[in-house]
C-alpha positions in Angstrom: 6.6 1.0 12.0 10.1 -0.3 12.6 12.3 2.6 11.3 16.0 2.5 10.4 18.4 4.9 12.2 17.8 7.3 9.3 15.1 9.6 10.6 12.3 10.5 8.2 11.8 14.3 8.4 8.5 15.4 7.1 7.3 19.0 7.6 4.1 20.0 6.0 3.5 23.7 5.7 0.2 24.8 4.2 0.5 28.3 2.8 -0.8 30.5 0.0 0.9 29.5 -3.1 1.4 25.8 -2.4 2.8 23.1 -0.2 6.4 22.7 0.9 7.8 19.4 1.9 11.0 18.1 3.1 11.5 14.3 3.3 14.2 11.8 3.3 14.2 9.1 0.7 16.4 6.0 0.1 17.6 3.9 -2.8 19.1 0.6 -1.9 20.6 1.7 1.3 21.7 5.1 0.0 19.9 8.1 1.5 18.8 10.9 -0.8 16.9 14.1 0.0 13.9 15.3 -1.9 12.1 18.7 -1.8 8.8 19.3 -3.4 6.7 22.4 -3.8 3.5 23.0 -5.7 5.3 22.0 -8.9 6.1 18.4 -9.8 8.8 17.0 -7.5 12.0 15.3 -8.6 11.9 11.5 -8.3 14.3 9.4 -6.3 17.7 8.8 -7.8 18.2 5.9 -10.1 17.3 4.5 -13.5 14.0 6.2 -14.3 13.0 3.2 -16.4 12.4 1.4 -13.1 9.2 2.0 -11.1 9.2 4.3 -8.1 7.8 2.8 -4.9 6.5 5.5 -2.5 5.8 4.2 1.0 6.8 3.8 4.6 10.4 3.2 5.2 10.4 -0.4 6.3 8.6 -1.4 3.1 11.6 -0.5 0.9 13.7 -3.2 2.6 15.5 -5.5 0.1 13.3 -8.4 1.2 10.3 -6.7 -0.5 12.2 -6.0 -3.6 14.1 -9.3 -4.0 11.7 -11.0 -6.4 11.5 -7.9 -8.6 15.3 -7.7 -8.7 15.6 -11.3 -9.6 13.3 -10.8 -12.5 14.7 -7.5 -13.9 18.3 -7.4 -12.6 17.7 -4.0 -11.0 16.1 -2.6 -7.9 13.1 -0.3 -8.3 13.5 3.3 -7.1 12.2 4.1 -3.7 11.0 7.2 -1.8 9.7 7.6 1.7 6.8 9.3 3.4 6.2 9.8 7.1 2.4 9.3 6.8 -0.3 9.2 4.1 -1.5 12.7 4.6 2.0 14.0 3.6 1.9 11.6 0.6 -1.6 12.7 -0.5 -0.7 16.4 -0.4 2.5 15.8 -2.2 0.9 13.8 -5.0 -1.9 16.4 -5.4 0.9 19.0 -5.8 2.3 17.0 -8.8 4.5 14.3 -7.4 4.1 11.1 -9.6 5.4 7.8 -8.2 4.3 4.5 -9.7 3.4 2.2 -6.8 2.4 3.5 -3.4 1.7 1.8 0.0 -1.3 3.3 1.8 -3.6 1.7 4.3 -7.2 0.7 3.6 -8.7 3.8 5.2 -6.8 6.0 2.8 -7.1 4.6 -0.7 -10.6 5.8 -1.2 -9.6 9.4 -0.8 -6.8 8.9 -3.4 -9.2 7.2 -5.8 -11.7 10.0 -5.6 -8.8 12.5 -6.2 -8.0 10.7 -9.4 -4.5 9.6 -8.1 -4.8 5.8 -8.6 -5.9 3.4 -11.3 -7.5 0.0 -11.0 -5.3 -3.1 -10.9 -6.1 -6.2 -12.9 -5.8 -8.9 -10.2 -5.7 -11.7 -12.8 -2.1 -10.5 -13.6 -0.9 -10.9 -10.0 0.8 -14.2 -9.2 0.0 -14.1 -5.5 -3.6 -12.7 -5.6 -4.9 -16.3 -5.1 -2.9 -16.5 -1.8 -4.7 -13.5 -0.2 -7.7 -14.7 2.0 -11.2 -13.8 0.9 -11.7 -11.6 4.0 -9.0 -9.2 2.9 -10.5 -9.1 -0.6 -13.7 -7.8 0.8 -12.6 -4.5 2.2 -15.3 -1.9 1.4 -14.6 0.0 -1.8 -11.5 -2.1 -2.6 -12.8 -3.9 -5.7 -13.9 -2.0 -8.8 -15.1 -5.2 -10.4 -14.6 -9.0 -10.0 -11.1 -8.7 -11.6 -10.1 -5.1 -10.8 -9.0 -3.8 -7.5 -8.1 -0.3 -6.4 -6.0 -1.7 -3.5 -4.0 -4.9 -2.9 -3.6 -5.9 0.7 0.0 -6.4 1.9 -0.2 -6.7 5.8 -2.6 -6.3 8.7 -1.8 -5.3 12.3 -3.0 -2.9 15.1 -2.4 0.4 16.9 -2.5 0.9 20.7 -0.4 2.3 23.5 2.8 0.7 24.5 3.9 1.4 28.1 6.6 0.6 30.6 5.1 -1.7 33.1 7.9 -1.0 35.6 7.5 2.8 35.4 3.7 2.9 35.3 2.8 -0.2 37.4 -0.5 1.2 38.4 -1.8 0.6 34.8 -0.9 -3.1 34.9 -4.2 -5.0 34.9 -6.0 -1.7 34.6 -5.0 -0.7 31.1 -6.4 2.6 29.9 -5.3 5.0 27.1 -5.9 7.8 29.6 -2.3 7.2 30.7 -1.5 9.7 27.9 -3.3 12.4 29.9 -2.1 11.4 33.4 -0.5 14.5 34.9 2.1 12.2 36.5 3.5 11.4 33.1 3.4 14.8 31.5 6.4 15.2 29.2 6.8 11.4 29.2 4.3 10.4 26.6 4.6 10.3 22.8 2.4 9.8 19.7 2.3 9.1 16.0 2.3 11.7 13.3 -0.7 10.5 11.3 -4.2 11.6 12.3 -5.6 8.1 11.4 -3.7 6.7 14.4 -3.3 9.5 17.0 -6.5 11.5 16.5 -8.7 8.4 16.3 -7.1 6.8 19.4 -7.5 10.0 21.5 -11.1 10.3 20.4 -11.8 6.7 21.5 -10.0 7.4 24.8 -12.7 9.8 25.6 -15.6 7.6 24.3 -16.0 9.4 21.0 -16.5 7.5 17.8 -13.9 9.2 15.5 -15.8 8.2 12.4 -19.1 9.6 13.5 -18.4 12.7 15.5 -20.9 15.4 16.2 -19.8 19.1 16.0 -19.8 19.2 19.8 -17.6 16.1 20.1 -15.2 17.5 17.6 -14.9 20.7 19.6 -14.2 18.7 22.7 -11.7 16.5 20.9 -9.8 19.6 19.7 -9.2 20.5 23.3 -8.0 17.1 24.1 -5.6 17.1 21.1 -4.2 20.4 22.3 -3.8 18.9 25.7 -2.0 15.8 24.3 0.4 17.9 22.2 1.3 20.0 25.2 2.0 16.9 27.3 3.9 14.9 24.6 7.7 14.6 24.7 7.5 14.2 21.0 5.3 13.1 18.1 6.8 11.0 15.4 6.4 8.2 12.9 10.0 7.1 13.4 9.7 3.8 15.2 13.3 3.8 16.2 12.7 7.0 18.2 9.6 5.6 19.9 11.4 2.3 20.8 14.5 4.1 22.1 12.4 6.5 24.1 10.5 3.7 25.7 13.7 1.6 26.2 15.5 4.4 28.0 12.6 5.5 30.1 12.6 8.9 28.4 9.0 8.2 27.7 6.7 6.0 29.7 3.8 5.5 27.3 3.4 6.0 23.5 0.9 5.5 20.8 2.6 2.9 18.5 2.0 0.2 16.0 2.4 -3.4 17.2 6.0 -3.6 15.9 7.2 -1.4 18.8 6.2 -3.7 21.7 7.3 -6.7 19.8 10.8 -5.4 19.2 11.2 -4.2 22.8 10.0 -7.5 24.2 12.7 -9.2 22.1 15.2 -7.0 23.8 13.8 -8.0 27.2 12.4 -4.6 28.0 9.5 -4.5 30.5 6.7 -3.2 28.2 3.1 -4.1 27.5 0.8 -3.3 24.7 -2.6 -2.1 26.0 -5.8 -3.9 25.2 -8.4 -1.5 26.8 -12.2 -2.3 26.9 -13.3 -2.3 23.3 -9.9 -3.5 22.0 -7.2 -1.9 20.0 -7.4 -0.3 16.6 -6.8 -2.7 13.7 -5.9 -2.0 10.1 -4.9 -3.3 6.7 -2.2 -1.7 4.5 -1.3 -2.5 1.0 -0.4 -1.2 -2.5 -1.9 0.9 -5.2 -0.8 2.2 -8.6 -0.6 5.8 -9.6 -3.2 6.9 -12.2 -0.5 8.1 -14.6 2.0 5.2 -14.2 2.7 3.7 -17.7 4.9 0.7 -17.2 2.3 -1.6 -15.7 4.2 -4.8 -16.3 6.9 -3.7 -13.9 4.3 -2.2 -11.5 2.6 -5.5 -11.2 5.9 -7.3 -10.7 6.8 -4.9 -7.9 3.4 -5.6 -6.2 4.0 -9.4 -6.6 7.5 -9.0 -5.1 6.0 -7.1 -2.2 3.7 -9.9 -1.3 5.9 -12.9 -2.2 6.5 -15.5 0.4 10.0 -14.3 1.2 8.8 -10.7 1.6 5.9 -12.0 3.9 8.3 -13.9 6.1 10.5 -10.9 6.6 7.5 -8.8 7.4 6.2 -11.3 10.0 9.5 -12.2 11.6 11.1 -8.7 11.6 8.2 -6.3 11.6 5.6 -8.4 13.5 2.8 -7.7 11.0 0.3 -10.2 9.7 1.0 -11.3 6.0 -1.6 -10.7 3.3 -0.2 -13.8 1.6 -1.1 -16.2 4.4 0.5 -19.3 2.7 3.6 -18.6 4.9 1.6 -19.5 8.1 2.1 -23.1 7.1 5.7 -22.7 8.3 4.7 -21.6 11.8 3.1 -23.3 14.8 0.1 -21.8 16.6 2.5 -21.0 19.4 4.9 -19.1 17.2 2.0 -17.1 15.8 0.8 -16.3 19.3 4.3 -15.0 20.2 3.8 -12.4 17.6 0.3 -11.6 18.8 -1.4 -13.2 15.8 -3.6 -16.2 15.0 -4.5 -17.9 11.7 -7.9 -16.2 11.7 -7.5 -12.9 9.9 -11.2 -11.9 10.3 -11.2 -12.5 14.1 -8.0 -10.5 14.5 -9.4 -7.5 12.6 -12.8 -7.7 14.2 -11.2 -7.9 17.7 -10.9 -4.1 17.9 -12.0 -1.0 16.0 -11.1 -1.4 12.3 -9.7 1.9 11.0 -12.0 3.5 8.6 -12.0 6.7 6.5 -12.4 9.9 8.6 -15.1 12.3 7.6 -13.9 15.8 7.0 -10.3 14.5 7.0 -8.9 17.6 5.4 -10.3 19.7 8.3 -8.8 17.3 10.8 -5.4 17.3 9.1 -5.4 21.1 9.0 -6.2 21.4 12.7 -3.6 18.7 13.6 -0.9 20.5 11.6 -1.7 23.8 13.1 -1.5 22.7 16.7 1.6 20.6 16.0 3.1 23.9 14.8 2.1 25.8 17.9 -1.2 27.2 16.5 
């Protein structure tokens, strides 16, 4: 997702005695550094009477906080993660933000771990502007008026590639470009297992959400092969974009923001749509189980899905808005330029909708080990 020039460093080391994390966080343009161990972590700098938003970097942009600031006269605090697996482990180790921004495949794991509380949707100003299809994500609603998860945006994951440097894949798009010996050392991937592990599984005709033990063994070999071939693996969108723009990398697993931004710059890239389509997903907001100032938490959620926030998200990050009222300000042609249509359901069903991975802890452990050279 479209990262700032500040790189997000997230190193997870699982060892006896606890977890150790190093991550970069930001408050209103000011970078701060946090470290957390198995004991509760320090929060981001700022007035601790303000809620702490813990999410991907782009979603701490002032556009998402503007309505909150207009109401309270202050910005909320913010802290960043590289991916949800890092966030999950950090919160289990004692870190307690207030509002978090996971995707729909993840919130169920957080709910089962007792990390989130239900949200009274009757207290959200913009709940009515979210289409019914996004309100029917499995497991999202606790009751008719309580949700575990509030959608914020919808988009997709695939492989972005340089059409001039890999012309043989034009018209014959295949994610197997990531394993093409010709491009060894010139491919890249995303940190999170929900993007990279699932995409590599599907590359080899494996359903990542229903793997047999034999398929998992085969996939482990392919993951090792990919890590050995990758120039780098990162959730820093700037690094992915710059690598593709310069030709340092020819193909990379990315979110849809990357090809959109590169096309705006006139770079010769394409976003693969292989047989079966891309991966699609919905991300949103949740509230920590121990958060107390719910009035401000709800205001922060509303601010994050307000029309101004949604326009920034669509125009600058090329993600579909959960608050679809802003689509009234765009023509069908303008939506198509971003790769979207007005039909949220058709978009999300046009590929493989990301679901919760079975045995995710085992998958994360393996992925962490091979990333570390194990």
